[in-house]
N, C-alpha and C positions, 0 to 999 in steps of 0.2 A: 617400415613402413615410420616414417616421422616423427619424433615428436609434435604433440601440439596443443594448446592449452584454450580455449573457448570462455567465455564469462559473461555473461549479461549482467552492465552495472545500470544501478536503477539512477535515476535523477535524483538527488535530494532537494527538498523545495524549499528555497531561502524565505526567509521571514523577516520583512522591513515594518517598523511602526514609527508611527508619524507620530510624536508628541507637542502638541503646539495646541496656542487658542483657537484655534477652530475645531478640538478635539482629538482624540484618539484614534485612529486607525491602523489595521494590521490586515497586511500585504503578504500572504500563502501562496507561494508557487514559483514557477520556474518562470525563463522567457520566452514569450509567446501563448503563456499560460497562467493565471494567477488569480487568487479571489483576493477581493479588497472587503475588510468590516469596518462600520466607522457608524456612528451616530446615525448619520443619513440612511444606512443598509448596510446589504452586500451586494455587491459586483462581480461578475464577472468576466475578464478582460483576456480578450483574445487575441491572435493575430500571427503575422510569418516576419520574425525578425530578419533587418535587413531590408525587406519589401517597401515601411511604412503601412501594411495593411494591415488595421487592427480595427477591432471591435469590443464596446461596453454594455454591456447589458446588464440592467436589473434584476436580481433573483431574488431578493426579499425585502422588505423595510419600505422606507417613505423619508420626503427630503425634510420633514417636518416633525417627525417623531423618533427618538432614540431609540435605537435597538436592546436596551437594557438600562437602567437604574436600580444600584443597589436596595430591595426594600427596605431595608434596617438604616438607611440614612437620606432619608427625605433631604433635597435642597436647602431647606429654610432651617435645617438641623444641624447642619455640617458645624463639628464642636469649634470651639478656640484652642487656641495650644495651652494645653495646661501650667500651672506653675509651678517649680520642684516647692516640696516638702520632704521633709525627714519626719521617717514615719517605724514603730516597730517593724522585724520582719512580717507580712500576711503570713499568718498561717492555714499553709493548704493540707489538709490531711489525707496522707497517703503517698505516692510516689508521682512525680510527673514526667510525663514521656506523651509522645503523641499516637495517633492510631497509625496503621498498616498507611505508610505512602502512598498504597494504589487507592487507597479508598479517599483522600481529601482533594484530590483535583478539583480545581473551580472549573464550572461548566463550560464556560466561553473560554477554557485556555486548554482544550482537547488536542484542537488542531497544531498546535506548538510539541502538544507531547509526544502526538502521532509523528510526527516527523521525526522528531528526536530518536523514538520507536526504530525508524524504518533508518534510519541513522547509522544507529548501536546493530542492527542486524547485518547492516551490508558491512560495516566493517568488521563484525563478527567471522561474517563468512570467507571476507577477502583475509581476514588474519588465519585461518584455516586451510586458505588456498594457498597463502605466501609457505608455511608449513609443507606443505606436499609438493608444492615446487620447487621450493630449498631443497630439500632432502632427495627428489629425484636429481636436481643439478648435482648433490653431491655424492650419489652411485655413480653417477656417470662421467666425473673426474676421475674417481676410481678405479673406476673400471677402464679408462683410458692411459692412465700411468700403469694401471697392473697389464696392458697389453702388451708395452713399452718394456716394461721389465721382463714379459714372459715371451719376449721377441715376437711374438706373433701379431702384435701391433705392425712392424713393420712389412710383414709380408701380404696382412692384409688390410692395403690401403683403403679399401672401400668400408670398410668397418669402422677405420678410425675416422675418415671422413663425417661420417655418420656422428659418430658419437661428437665429434667438435661444433657439427649444425647443431647437435642436440644443445650442446652447452651451452652455445651463444645465444642460443632461440630462449633457454631456459634464463640466462641472464638480462635480457633485455624482459622477458614475461616478469623477473621478480621487479626489476626499476619499474614495470607499467605499475603494477599490483600497488607498489609504494605510493606511486603516484595518486593512485584509485584511493588509497587510504587517506593521504590527506584531502582530496575532494570530498571524499564520504563523511562529510562535517555537515548540521545545519548553520549556513550563513547567515549570524541575528546580527540585523542591524538597525540602529536606533537615530532618529531625525528629531530632534530639537530646534524649538525655536530660542531664541534668544532669552525670553524669560526661564521658560521650562529649563532650557541649559545653565543657566545661574544657579536654582535651587537645585538640581541635580549636582552641579559640583559643589555646592555647598554641602549636601549631605554625603557625596564621595569623598571629600577632605575629613567631615565629622568623623565617619567612618575609618582612616587613615591615623587618625589623633587615638578612637579609641583602639584600634589595635595595639597601640603603643604602651598602653595600660600593662602596669607589671605582672597584674595577674587578672587573668579570666575564669571564672567557673561556671559549668553547665551544676545547675541545681536540679537533684534529681529526685529528691523528696526533701518533704519538711509536715514534721509532726509537731503538735501540740506536747512541751515538756511538762513534766509533774513538778514542778519547782515544792514541792514541800517533799519530795523522796530525793530530788536530788541536790537539795538547797540549794540552787542554782539562780542567778536571775534574769539567765532568758528565757524567753516566751515560746521558745518552738526550739527544736530539734531538728537541724539542715545536712543534709548529707550533701553533699557538692564533689565537685571531680574536674581537676583542669583541663583548659579547654585552650584553642589558640584559633585566633581570625588572623586572617589575609585577603590579598586581591588575589583572584588567578580565575581559572573559568576551566567547564566539563569539558572532556576530549571529545562527545561528540558533538561540540558548537563551536562553534568559530565566531569570533566579535570582536570586533576593534574596542567594543564597551565591555572591561573586564567584571565580572561577579566580586560583590561584597562576600567571603565565603565565612559562613559561623559552624564553628566544628561541633556537633553535638556528640556526647560521651554516652548516650543510651539510645541511638537511633539514627535517622538517616540528616546529614548535615544540610545546611542552608545555602542556597545559591542564590544571595540579589542581584535580580538585575533593573533594569529602568522602570518599569512596570508590573513584575512578577516574580516570587521565589521558586525557583528549583528545588523540591525536598527531597532528597539527592541519598539515597538508601544503596541503591545498587542499579547495574544498568539496564535491568528490567522492574525493577521496584523504584518508583519514584513519583512523585506528583507535581503539578503545575499551579500553584496558588495565585489570585489576582491581591493586589496589595489593597483593593476595595474591600474585601474580604477581609485584611487583616485587623486583628485588635493588637497595637504596639501600647504597652502601658507601662510606666516605669514613676521608679519610686525610688528615694534613698531610705536605707534600713539602717538602724541602731545594732552592729554587730561586735557578739563580742568574742575577741579573738585571742585564740588561744595557742597559735601559730605564727610564727613572726608575721612582723607588718609588715605591709608591703612600702616601699619608700615613695607612693605618690597616692598613699592613704593621710585622709585626716584622721588622728584619735582624737574624739570628741568629750570623751570621759574615760572613767575609770570603774573597775567593781572589784570583787573578791569572789575568789574561785566558791565558796563557801560563802551563802550568806543568811541571815531572817528575813522574817517576811520587811521589817522596815529597809532594806540594802544596807543593812549595816554587815560588817563581815563576822559569822558566827564564831564565838572564842572557844568553842569546843573543841574546834581542828587546829592544832598546835602549827602545822604546818601551810595552815592558810597563806594566801598572794592574793595581790592586785592584780587583775587583767584588763588590757587596756580595751574600751568600747571603740569603736570605728564607724566612718562612714563610707558605705558602700553602694556604691550604685545598681540598681536592679531595673532587668528590661524582660518583660513577659508578654509572649508573643502565642494568638491565640487565634483560630478562627473558628467556625461553627460546623467544619467538617472534621475538627479533629485534629487538627494540629494545636500543642500544647506545649510550652518551653519557656524557660525561667533559665537567667544567667545573672551574675554577679561581676561587678567589674572594681577593681579596688582603686581606682580615678573615677571618681562620685563625678564631677565635674563635666570630663571626657564625655559620660553615660548621658547625662545631661542635654550636653549639648549636641549628641548624636540623637537623641529623642525629638530635640525639639527641633532639628532639622530635617528626622524624617517625616515628622506630622505636617510639617508646612508643606514640603511636597508631596507628602500623601491625600492634603486636602486638596493642594491643587490638580492632584488626577481626579480626584471623584468631581471636583467643578468642572473640570472637562468633560465630563460623562454627561453634563446637563445642559451645555450649551451647541445645539447642535450644530454643524457645520456647516457654512451656505455656498452656492457653489460661485 
């Protein structure tokens, strides 16, 4: 009996997000069947590709009422961009980490998460199928080689012809699985109007500059320092781990717009897309968080740096390793020495659902520039939710 392979492939729904003055709309689906969500409501679009036959049916909402308005940020209370300030490091008692990734997905982002889960499940199944077919192909090649080596392959030509046919089919199947793996991703497409595109490009450029900071740390804990006991001028004891920022994408998402990736030392990495963040711990443990739920807070901290000072960091003062209450060196310590006080940029990310991360950057100016660009873009997105789109 000839070898055969059959696999039912599910079509992964694509996601198209339109970001413009008319508002934000999301279309999830495939050709011939999709759902469009916007401030005007929800619409089911059906049709027969190539025939010109289509139908658009409203499934909820109205033309004058937005489907969602963040309760914590009424239109008249949209904040102004903050000014930069120099502060002592804010003391947060305890560890700094987010809740489990599965617990913090925004309610209106579940559809995107489901599409990514479907893509991952299919890619996982295809990967296992590929291993199985590959092993069968190798076994048949070995059997064919062995048949010639033991002579019987020349005598029983039907057997060798069947093996050759199976090998050819298995090669074709491997190529087909490879193509299916490439297509089993969520096609994520963003369409901006000129104004929003300009603001997003400004944000993206600011992130690229932020990535160039010589040092980036994930701040994992911060505790109040007992200055009397330690004889130190530091107000807090901070634990930090070096991390990397970069441009990239998730394996299960295919998009012409890459993600801004924030590595996390003690939890899920953050993938910033144009209107949501993928909080990625693993292929089954992740969340989607909308920008409208994100609090992004920035400050410049005075940090007593007892390690090498990065080249892009400004030294703003000096202190002593051991000090008195008045800041003067404690003369009881003969080997006392001066330590530089530097200005680091800090960004804290929080949501009410449980995202809680803090990062420190050696280049404070780049940190401030990114923060201002992000808030300008975020506020523009939030305003769009309050402008009903017109037909």
